C-alpha positions in Angstrom: 2.2 3.9 -32.6 5.9 3.6 -31.9 6.3 2.7 -28.2 7.1 0.0 -26.1 3.5 -0.8 -25.3 3.3 -2.3 -28.8 5.6 -5.2 -27.9 8.8 -6.2 -26.6 12.3 -5.7 -28.9 13.0 -8.6 -31.1 15.7 -9.8 -28.7 13.3 -9.9 -25.9 15.4 -7.5 -23.7 13.9 -4.6 -21.9 14.5 -1.0 -23.7 16.4 1.6 -22.0 12.9 3.6 -21.5 11.2 0.5 -20.0 14.0 0.1 -17.5 13.9 3.9 -16.4 9.9 3.4 -16.1 10.4 0.3 -13.8 13.1 2.1 -11.8 10.9 5.3 -11.6 7.9 3.5 -10.3 9.8 1.2 -7.9 11.9 3.7 -6.2 8.9 6.3 -5.9 6.6 3.8 -4.6 9.2 2.6 -2.3 9.8 6.0 -0.9 6.2 6.9 -0.6 5.2 3.8 1.4 8.3 4.0 3.4 6.9 7.2 4.6 3.5 5.7 5.0 4.7 2.8 6.8 7.1 4.5 9.1 4.1 6.2 10.6 2.3 3.0 11.1 5.4 1.5 12.9 5.7 4.6 15.1 1.9 4.2 15.9 2.1 0.7 17.1 5.6 1.4 19.2 5.7 5.2 20.6 2.9 7.6 19.4 0.1 6.3 21.9 2.5 7.6 24.8 3.9 10.6 23.3 0.7 12.2 21.7 -2.5 11.0 23.3 -2.1 12.2 26.8 -4.9 11.1 29.2 -5.8 8.0 27.0 -2.0 7.0 26.5 -1.9 4.2 29.1 -3.3 0.8 28.5 -5.1 -0.8 25.5 -7.5 2.3 24.8 -4.3 4.4 24.0 -3.2 1.9 21.4 -6.7 1.7 19.8 -6.6 5.4 19.5 -3.3 5.5 18.2 -3.9 2.8 15.4 -7.1 5.0 14.6 -4.8 7.8 13.4 -3.6 5.2 10.8 -7.3 4.7 9.6 -8.2 8.3 9.6 -5.7 9.1 6.7 -7.3 6.5 4.6 -10.5 8.4 4.7 -8.7 11.2 2.7 -7.2 8.9 0.2 -10.4 8.7 -2.1 -10.1 12.4 -2.2 -6.4 12.4 -3.1 -7.5 9.7 -5.6 -10.1 11.9 -7.2 -7.9 14.9 -7.5 -4.8 13.0 -8.7 -6.7 10.6 -10.8 -8.7 13.5 -12.7 -5.6 15.6 -13.1 -3.7 12.4 -13.9 -6.2 11.6 -16.8 -6.0 15.3 -17.8 -2.3 16.3 -17.5 -0.5 13.0 -17.3 0.7 10.1 -15.1 4.2 11.6 -14.6 3.3 15.0 -13.2 1.0 13.6 -10.5 3.7 11.0 -9.4 6.0 13.9 -9.0 3.6 15.9 -7.0 2.4 13.1 -4.9 6.0 12.2 -4.0 6.8 15.7 -2.9 3.5 16.1 -0.9 4.2 12.8 1.0 7.9 13.6 1.7 7.0 17.0 3.1 4.2 15.8 5.5 6.5 12.9 6.6 9.2 15.2 7.5 7.0 17.6 9.3 5.8 14.8 11.6 9.2 14.3 12.7 9.2 17.8 14.3 5.8 17.7 15.8 6.0 18.6 19.7 4.5 15.8 21.9 1.4 16.3 24.1 3.6 17.1 27.1 5.1 20.0 25.3 1.8 21.7 23.6 -1.0 19.8 24.9 -4.0 19.0 22.7 -2.5 20.7 19.7 0.0 17.9 19.4 -2.5 15.2 18.3 -4.2 17.7 16.0 -1.1 18.6 14.3 -0.2 14.7 13.8 -3.6 14.0 12.6 -3.4 16.8 9.9 -0.1 15.8 8.7 -1.5 12.1 8.5 -4.3 13.3 6.5 -1.8 14.8 4.0 -0.1 11.7 3.7 -3.3 9.8 3.1 -4.2 12.4 0.4 -0.7 11.8 -1.2 -1.1 8.0 -1.1 -4.4 8.2 -2.7 -3.1 9.6 -5.8 0.4 7.8 -5.7 -0.3 4.2 -6.5 -2.6 4.7 -9.6 0.0 6.7 -11.3 2.8 4.4 -10.7 0.7 1.3 -11.6 -0.4 2.7 -15.0 3.0 4.1 -15.8 4.4 0.7 -15.5 1.7 -1.3 -17.0 0.9 1.1 -20.1 4.7 0.9 -20.9 4.5 -2.9 -20.8 4.6 -5.3 -23.7 1.3 -7.2 -23.6 2.7 -10.5 -22.4 4.5 -9.0 -19.5 2.2 -6.6 -17.8 1.9 -8.8 -14.7 5.6 -8.5 -14.4 5.9 -4.9 -15.1 3.0 -4.1 -13.0 4.6 -5.9 -10.0 7.3 -3.3 -9.9 5.2 -0.7 -8.1 3.8 -3.4 -6.0 7.1 -4.5 -4.6 7.7 -0.9 -3.6 5.2 -1.8 -0.6 7.2 -4.6 0.9 10.4 -3.0 0.1 9.2 0.3 1.9 8.0 -2.0 4.7 11.4 -3.7 4.9 13.2 -0.2 4.9 11.0 1.3 7.6 11.0 -1.6 10.0 14.8 -2.0 9.6 15.3 1.5 10.4 13.3 1.3 13.5 15.2 -2.0 14.3 18.8 -0.2 14.1 17.4 2.6 16.2 15.9 0.4 18.8 19.0 -1.5 19.1 21.6 1.5 19.1 19.6 3.8 21.6 18.4 3.4 24.8 14.6 3.3 25.6 14.7 6.9 26.9 16.7 8.1 23.9 14.5 6.2 21.5 11.2 7.8 23.2 12.7 11.4 23.4 14.2 11.8 19.9 15.4 8.7 18.3 12.0 7.8 16.7 11.9 11.1 15.0 15.0 10.2 12.7 13.1 8.0 10.4 10.6 10.8 9.7 13.4 13.3 9.0 15.4 10.9 6.7 12.5 11.0 4.2 13.9 14.3 3.0 16.9 12.5 1.6 15.1 9.7 0.1 12.3 12.2 -1.4 15.3 13.9 -3.2 16.6 10.8 -4.9 13.0 9.7 -5.9 12.2 13.1 -7.2 15.1 13.2 -9.6 14.5 9.7 -10.8 10.9 10.2 -11.7 11.6 13.4 -13.5 13.8 11.5 -15.9 10.8 9.0 -16.8 8.8 9.7 -20.1 5.1 10.1 -20.0 3.0 7.1 -20.6 2.5 6.0 -24.3 -1.4 5.7 -23.7 -1.8 9.1 -22.0 0.2 10.6 -25.2 -2.5 9.0 -27.3 -5.0 10.4 -25.3 -3.5 13.9 -25.6 -3.9 13.4 -29.3 -7.7 13.4 -28.7 -8.2 15.8 -25.9 -11.9 16.5 -26.9 -12.4 12.7 -26.1 -11.3 13.1 -22.4 -12.9 16.3 -21.5 -14.8 14.9 -18.4 -13.0 11.7 -17.4 -14.3 11.6 -13.9 -17.8 11.9 -15.0 -17.4 9.3 -17.6 -15.9 6.9 -15.0 -19.1 6.9 -12.9 -21.4 7.1 -16.0 -20.0 3.9 -17.5 -17.7 2.0 -15.0 -19.2 2.2 -11.6 -19.3 -1.7 -11.5 -15.5 -1.8 -12.2 -14.9 0.7 -9.3 -16.9 -1.3 -6.7 -15.2 -4.5 -7.8 -11.9 -3.3 -7.6 -12.5 -1.8 -4.0 -13.9 -5.3 -2.9 -11.1 -7.2 -4.5 -8.5 -5.3 -2.6 -10.0 -5.2 1.0 -8.6 -8.6 2.4 -5.2 -8.1 1.1 -5.2 -4.6 2.5 -6.4 -5.7 5.8 -4.0 -8.5 6.3 -1.1 -6.5 5.1 -1.7 -3.9 7.7 -1.6 -6.5 10.3 2.1 -7.1 9.3 2.7 -3.4 8.9 1.3 -2.2 12.2 -0.6 -4.8 14.4 1.8 -7.6 14.9 4.8 -5.9 16.2 2.6 -3.8 18.7 0.9 -7.0 19.9 4.1 -8.9 20.2 5.9 -6.3 22.0 3.0 -5.0 24.2 3.1 -5.6 28.0 1.4 -8.9 29.0 -1.0 -6.9 31.4 -2.3 -4.9 28.4 -2.9 -8.0 26.4 0.5 -8.2 24.7 3.1 -10.9 24.5 5.9 -9.1 26.1 8.5 -10.0 23.4 11.7 -8.1 22.9 11.2 -5.2 20.6 14.4 -5.3 18.5 13.9 -9.0 17.9 10.3 -8.6 16.7 11.3 -5.8 14.4 14.2 -7.8 12.8 11.7 -11.0 12.6 9.3 -8.7 10.8 11.8 -7.4 8.5 12.9 -10.8 7.6 9.3 -12.2 7.3 8.4 -9.4 5.1 11.1 -10.4 2.2 8.6 -13.2 1.6 6.1 -10.2 0.7 8.6 -8.9 -1.8 9.4 -12.3 -3.3 5.7 -13.5 -3.6 4.5 -10.2 -5.0 7.0 -10.4 -7.9 6.2 -13.8 -8.5 2.4 -13.0 -8.4 2.9 -10.6 -11.1 4.8 -13.2 -13.1 2.4 -16.0 -12.5 -0.5 -13.9 -13.7 1.2 -13.5 -17.0 1.1 -17.3 -17.3 -2.2 -18.3 -15.7 -4.2 -15.2 -15.7 -4.9 -12.4 -13.1 -7.9 -13.8 -11.6 -6.7 -17.4 -11.0 -3.6 -15.8 -9.3 -5.6 -13.7 -7.1 -7.9 -16.8 -6.2 -5.0 -18.9 -5.2 -3.6 -15.9 -3.0 -6.8 -15.3 -1.2 -7.3 -19.2 -0.6 -3.9 -19.2 1.0 -4.7 -16.4 3.3 -8.0 -17.8 4.2 -6.4 -21.0 5.3 -3.5 -19.3 7.2 -5.5 -16.7 9.1 -6.1 -18.7 12.1 -3.0 -21.0 12.6 -1.0 -17.8 11.9 -2.1 -16.6 15.3 -1.6 -19.9 17.1 2.0 -19.7 16.0 2.3 -16.0 17.1 0.8 -16.7 20.6 3.7 -18.9 21.5 5.8 -15.8 21.8 8.7 -17.6 20.0 10.6 -15.3 17.8 11.4 -17.8 15.1 7.7 -19.1 14.9 6.7 -15.3 14.9 8.9 -14.9 11.8 7.4 -18.0 10.3 4.0 -17.0 10.9 4.5 -13.7 8.9 6.5 -15.3 6.1 3.8 -17.8 5.4 1.2 -15.1 5.2 3.3 -13.2 2.8 2.8 -16.0 0.0 -0.8 -15.3 0.1 -0.4 -11.6 0.3 2.0 -11.5 -2.5 -0.2 -13.6 -5.0 -3.1 -11.3 -4.3 -1.1 -8.1 -4.7 1.4 -8.7 -7.5 -1.1 -8.9 -10.4 -3.2 -5.9 -9.1 -1.6 -3.3 -11.1 -2.2 -5.3 -14.4 -5.7 -6.3 -13.3 -6.9 -2.9 -12.5 -5.3 -1.4 -15.6 -7.0 -3.8 -17.8 -10.4 -3.3 -16.2 -10.8 0.3 -17.1 -10.8 2.2 -20.6 -7.9 4.5 -21.2 -9.5 8.1 -20.6 -10.8 7.1 -17.3 -8.0 4.6 -16.3 -6.1 6.7 -13.5 -9.3 8.0 -12.1 -10.7 4.3 -11.9 -7.8 2.4 -10.6 -7.0 5.2 -8.2 -10.5 5.5 -6.7 -11.0 1.8 -6.6 -7.7 1.4 -4.7 -8.5 4.0 -2.2 -12.0 2.8 -1.5 -10.6 -0.9 -1.0 -8.0 0.6 1.5 -10.7 2.3 3.3 -12.9 -1.0 3.8 -9.8 -3.0 4.2 -6.7 -1.8 6.0 -7.8 1.6 7.2 -8.9 0.3 10.5 -7.8 -3.3 10.4 -5.2 -2.6 13.3 -7.8 -0.8 15.2 -10.3 -3.5 14.8 -7.9 -6.2 15.6 -6.9 -4.5 18.9 -10.6 -4.0 19.7 -11.3 -7.7 18.9 -8.3 -8.8 21.2 -9.4 -6.5 23.9 -12.9 -7.8 23.8 -12.5 -11.5 23.3 -8.9 -12.0 24.7 -8.5 -14.7 21.9 -6.3 -13.5 19.0 -7.5 -16.1 16.6 -10.7 -14.0 16.4 -8.8 -11.4 14.3 -8.0 -14.4 12.0 -11.4 -15.0 11.6 -12.0 -11.4 10.7 -9.6 -11.8 8.0 -11.2 -15.0 6.7 -14.5 -13.1 6.2 -12.8 -10.5 4.4 -11.1 -13.1 2.1 -14.4 -14.5 1.2 -15.6 -11.1 0.1 -12.5 -10.5 -2.0 -12.4 -13.8 -3.5 -16.1 -13.3 -4.6 -15.5 -10.2 -6.1 -12.5 -11.0 -8.1 -14.2 -14.0 -9.3 -16.9 -11.8 -10.7 -14.4 -10.1 -13.0 -13.9 -11.4 -16.6 -10.3 -12.5 -17.1 -8.6 -9.3 -18.5 -5.1 -10.9 -19.4 -4.3 -9.3 -22.8 -6.9 -6.7 -22.9 -6.4 -3.7 -25.1 -5.0 -0.7 -23.3 -4.9 1.7 -26.2 -6.9 4.7 -26.5 -9.2 3.4 -29.3 -11.0 1.4 -26.8 -12.5 4.7 -25.2 -15.1 4.5 -28.2 -16.4 1.2 -26.7 -18.8 2.6 -24.0 -21.4 0.6 -22.4 -24.9 0.8 -23.6 
């Protein structure tokens, strides 16, 4: 087979097609996660007040607002099933373009939904419906981007290539938080609440146009092209997935839960907790300063996610994950002790140190998941495992964190919750046999389990 998947060029440099693939997966995932995270930011800052009427005041309103983040996760498995099945049938590239457009459209529409004061109960209903579309889209996005990058990679650089769609998450986070910071500092509080918060949602239209044209230029995955040559062998990929690879789906879900839960504390909970009023359990910190500190702290997520992918090519996927989860476990409680000082520098340090473990347990994920599943069910397997892990991990992590804070009045209780999830994810990844160097070609579909 003649493709970049067979190996790197003799001089070790990336080919033009490999660079296009990495650019396509990085730009696309950055835009999609910007869309996803801008909602999470808004849920922590303004949506409770604007869309949930009678329950908008006090901690209960924030719990309900965070719950709308989690609701969308419930539909990610459906998106993963549909996009995974069609991706295994029609190709990674087509599904990536489709999910990008769906995410962009639903995000832009959120930016024009009237508030509760304007249309009553229809406002939160419309908001939730569009959030569900975001969840459906996100369910199919990650698997396609991960596989497109890993399946184009030289065997000794799968961790590096697979880290590119992964760093789209922290870059999307940085972009979303920075946009909110600019608006918070350039507008008055009344302007921000009345119309300013809508601008980041509407801006998604521009980003989607850019991502669409970049993704359209990327060639289809070499492994999928192999499958297309043997269409009869991929006649029922979803059925084959659950017939032969249920264990891998379950393990991939459990591996992800701690990373996703801790990540959504950075994405949605920390800013809300830090800027919340003291009489509602918050720290009363200055919103623009908190958003800027979150943006700066999140650069650690970007750096260590890329490093995690590279490190996994050297010491293995499993060992890298284990180091990452051990780090998050040890930092989970001290992190909240720093945050509770309400010192903006220590707040940024707490987030940055957390992202070391987040990156090491996220960078290798694309390569690990791709190597866990045979070619003809790979899109379905990685997408469904990722989506289920997101439900069990991050879907309601901000809601659970807020409820723990309301009940105990002691923020380190949230750290203990994260520690429990770290134990589960550490055990799950330890149960996987090291995958580095596994054969990703279509020939392996003949090797079904007995």
